[in-house]
Residue frames as qw, qx, qy, qz and C-alpha x, y, z in Angstrom:
[[0.159, 0.629, 0.760, -0.026, 32.28, -8.05, 2.22],
 [0.126, 0.235, 0.227, 0.937, 31.07, -5.04, 0.23],
 [0.172, 0.385, 0.510, -0.750, 28.53, -2.56, 1.48],
 [0.266, 0.540, 0.740, 0.302, 25.28, -2.56, -0.50],
 [0.016, 0.075, -0.065, -0.995, 24.29, 0.73, -2.09],
 [0.419, 0.484, 0.602, -0.478, 20.60, 1.61, -2.00],
 [0.419, 0.440, 0.640, 0.470, 18.88, 1.54, -5.38],
 [0.055, 0.185, 0.179, 0.965, 18.06, 4.77, -7.15],
 [0.430, -0.542, -0.531, -0.490, 14.37, 4.24, -6.35],
 [0.619, -0.544, -0.470, 0.317, 15.10, 3.89, -2.61],
 [0.382, -0.153, -0.088, 0.907, 17.26, 7.01, -2.64],
 [0.122, -0.349, -0.357, -0.858, 14.49, 8.93, -4.41],
 [0.538, -0.605, -0.559, -0.176, 11.90, 7.80, -1.87],
 [0.570, -0.450, -0.339, 0.598, 14.15, 9.00, 0.96],
 [0.211, 0.042, 0.116, 0.970, 14.75, 12.34, -0.77],
 [0.299, -0.473, -0.469, -0.683, 11.02, 12.86, -1.30],
 [0.603, -0.589, -0.528, 0.106, 10.25, 11.88, 2.31],
 [0.482, -0.258, -0.207, 0.811, 12.88, 14.37, 3.52],
 [0.023, -0.065, -0.183, -0.981, 10.91, 17.06, 1.66],
 [0.392, 0.112, 0.452, -0.793, 7.57, 16.13, 3.20],
 [0.676, 0.154, -0.411, -0.591, 6.05, 13.79, 0.62],
 [0.685, -0.251, 0.613, -0.301, 4.76, 10.67, 2.40],
 [0.168, -0.230, 0.913, 0.292, 5.64, 7.31, 0.88],
 [0.310, 0.406, 0.859, -0.048, 1.98, 6.40, 0.35],
 [0.264, 0.719, 0.154, -0.625, 1.23, 9.60, -1.63],
 [0.490, 0.668, -0.392, -0.400, 2.68, 8.31, -4.92],
 [0.910, -0.019, 0.380, 0.162, 4.10, 5.34, -6.82],
 [0.194, -0.615, 0.479, 0.596, 7.40, 5.99, -8.57],
 [0.351, 0.088, 0.833, 0.418, 6.55, 3.58, -11.38],
 [0.257, 0.775, 0.577, -0.022, 3.45, 5.69, -12.16],
 [0.041, -0.915, 0.062, 0.396, 5.59, 8.83, -12.43],
 [0.384, 0.723, -0.545, -0.183, 8.52, 7.40, -14.47],
 [0.967, 0.046, -0.246, 0.043, 10.49, 4.17, -14.94],
 [0.448, -0.819, 0.358, 0.016, 13.11, 4.10, -12.13],
 [0.827, -0.131, 0.460, 0.297, 14.97, 1.14, -13.66],
 [0.607, 0.647, 0.243, 0.392, 15.28, 2.88, -17.05],
 [0.058, -0.969, 0.144, -0.192, 16.54, 6.02, -15.33],
 [0.661, -0.600, 0.432, 0.129, 19.14, 4.02, -13.42],
 [0.809, 0.194, 0.413, 0.371, 20.27, 2.29, -16.63],
 [0.370, 0.869, 0.101, 0.313, 20.56, 5.68, -18.37],
 [0.278, -0.911, 0.289, -0.093, 22.71, 7.11, -15.58],
 [0.746, -0.389, 0.509, 0.178, 24.90, 3.99, -15.52],
 [0.804, 0.448, 0.336, 0.199, 25.32, 3.91, -19.31],
 [0.422, 0.824, -0.061, 0.373, 27.68, 6.85, -19.67],
 [0.660, -0.187, -0.277, 0.672, 31.01, 7.97, -18.26],
 [0.101, 0.391, 0.054, 0.913, 29.99, 11.57, -18.82],
 [0.029, 0.287, 0.620, -0.730, 28.16, 13.56, -16.23],
 [0.194, -0.395, -0.577, -0.688, 24.49, 13.85, -17.16],
 [0.161, 0.126, 0.550, -0.810, 21.62, 15.36, -15.27],
 [0.181, -0.421, -0.786, -0.414, 17.98, 14.33, -15.50],
 [0.214, -0.015, 0.341, -0.915, 15.26, 16.66, -14.25],
 [0.347, -0.359, -0.794, -0.347, 11.86, 15.30, -13.34],
 [0.350, -0.309, 0.272, -0.841, 8.97, 16.01, -11.05],
 [0.352, -0.246, -0.902, 0.047, 7.20, 13.71, -8.60],
 [0.277, -0.728, -0.620, 0.087, 3.93, 15.00, -7.17],
 [0.002, 0.974, 0.110, 0.196, 4.99, 18.61, -7.66],
 [0.553, -0.724, 0.300, 0.283, 8.49, 18.17, -6.23],
 [0.628, 0.734, -0.259, -0.005, 11.14, 18.99, -8.88],
 [0.813, -0.428, 0.327, 0.220, 14.17, 16.70, -8.74],
 [0.406, 0.749, -0.513, -0.105, 17.62, 16.68, -10.32],
 [0.934, -0.206, 0.292, 0.014, 19.07, 13.18, -10.63],
 [0.372, 0.724, -0.579, -0.051, 22.69, 12.42, -11.50],
 [0.834, 0.052, -0.537, 0.119, 24.85, 9.36, -10.96],
 [0.336, 0.226, -0.561, 0.722, 26.26, 11.16, -7.91],
 [0.067, 0.173, 0.575, -0.797, 23.15, 12.58, -6.22],
 [0.099, -0.633, -0.680, -0.357, 19.44, 13.23, -6.10],
 [0.146, -0.236, -0.356, 0.892, 18.43, 16.70, -5.02],
 [0.148, 0.783, 0.598, -0.088, 15.32, 18.82, -4.91],
 [0.289, 0.406, 0.182, 0.848, 15.38, 21.98, -6.98],
 [0.161, -0.579, -0.493, 0.629, 14.68, 24.84, -4.66],
 [0.279, 0.800, 0.485, 0.217, 12.42, 27.53, -6.12]]
Protein backbone atom coordinates (compact mmCIF):
# COMPACT_ATOMS: atom_id res chain seq x y z
CA UNK A 1 0.00 0.00 0.00
CA UNK A 2 1.38 3.43 -0.91
CA UNK A 3 1.37 6.41 1.39
CA UNK A 4 -0.83 9.26 0.19
CA UNK A 5 0.89 12.60 -0.32
CA UNK A 6 -1.04 15.68 0.74
CA UNK A 7 -2.18 17.89 -2.12
CA UNK A 8 -0.39 21.12 -2.85
CA UNK A 9 -3.35 23.06 -1.45
CA UNK A 10 -3.21 21.15 1.86
CA UNK A 11 0.54 21.71 2.12
CA UNK A 12 0.05 25.43 1.48
CA UNK A 13 -2.63 25.67 4.16
CA UNK A 14 -0.29 24.01 6.66
CA UNK A 15 2.59 26.33 5.69
CA UNK A 16 0.38 29.40 6.09
CA UNK A 17 -0.96 28.16 9.44
CA UNK A 18 2.62 27.58 10.63
CA UNK A 19 3.24 31.28 9.92
CA UNK A 20 0.21 32.49 11.85
CA UNK A 21 -2.46 32.82 9.17
CA UNK A 22 -5.64 31.12 10.38
CA UNK A 23 -7.41 28.79 7.96
CA UNK A 24 -10.59 30.89 7.99
CA UNK A 25 -8.75 34.13 7.04
CA UNK A 26 -8.58 33.32 3.31
CA UNK A 27 -9.67 31.01 0.51
CA UNK A 28 -6.87 29.71 -1.69
CA UNK A 29 -9.11 29.61 -4.76
CA UNK A 30 -9.72 33.37 -4.35
CA UNK A 31 -5.97 34.02 -4.30
CA UNK A 32 -4.91 31.72 -7.18
CA UNK A 33 -5.84 28.40 -8.81
CA UNK A 34 -4.16 25.66 -6.71
CA UNK A 35 -4.96 22.94 -9.25
CA UNK A 36 -3.40 24.93 -12.12
CA UNK A 37 -0.31 25.57 -10.00
CA UNK A 38 0.00 21.87 -9.21
CA UNK A 39 -0.36 20.98 -12.91
CA UNK A 40 2.32 23.54 -13.80
CA UNK A 41 4.77 22.11 -11.27
CA UNK A 42 4.03 18.54 -12.41
CA UNK A 43 4.38 19.40 -16.11
CA UNK A 44 8.15 19.81 -16.24
CA UNK A 45 11.22 17.80 -15.34
CA UNK A 46 13.12 21.02 -14.79
CA UNK A 47 13.21 22.77 -11.48
CA UNK A 48 10.89 25.77 -11.53
CA UNK A 49 9.93 28.15 -8.77
CA UNK A 50 6.67 30.05 -8.48
CA UNK A 51 6.42 33.05 -6.17
CA UNK A 52 3.06 34.22 -4.93
CA UNK A 53 1.50 35.95 -1.97
CA UNK A 54 -1.45 34.89 0.16
CA UNK A 55 -2.84 37.54 2.51
CA UNK A 56 0.52 39.32 2.69
CA UNK A 57 2.58 36.16 3.21
CA UNK A 58 5.09 35.71 0.34
CA UNK A 59 5.54 32.09 -0.70
CA UNK A 60 7.96 30.20 -2.93
CA UNK A 61 6.47 27.01 -4.37
CA UNK A 62 8.46 24.30 -6.12
CA UNK A 63 7.74 20.65 -6.79
CA UNK A 64 9.93 19.88 -3.76
CA UNK A 65 8.74 22.42 -1.18
CA UNK A 66 6.63 25.36 -0.13
CA UNK A 67 8.40 27.98 1.93
CA UNK A 68 7.76 31.47 3.20
CA UNK A 69 10.12 34.14 1.97
CA UNK A 70 11.63 35.76 4.99
CA UNK A 71 12.04 39.53 4.72
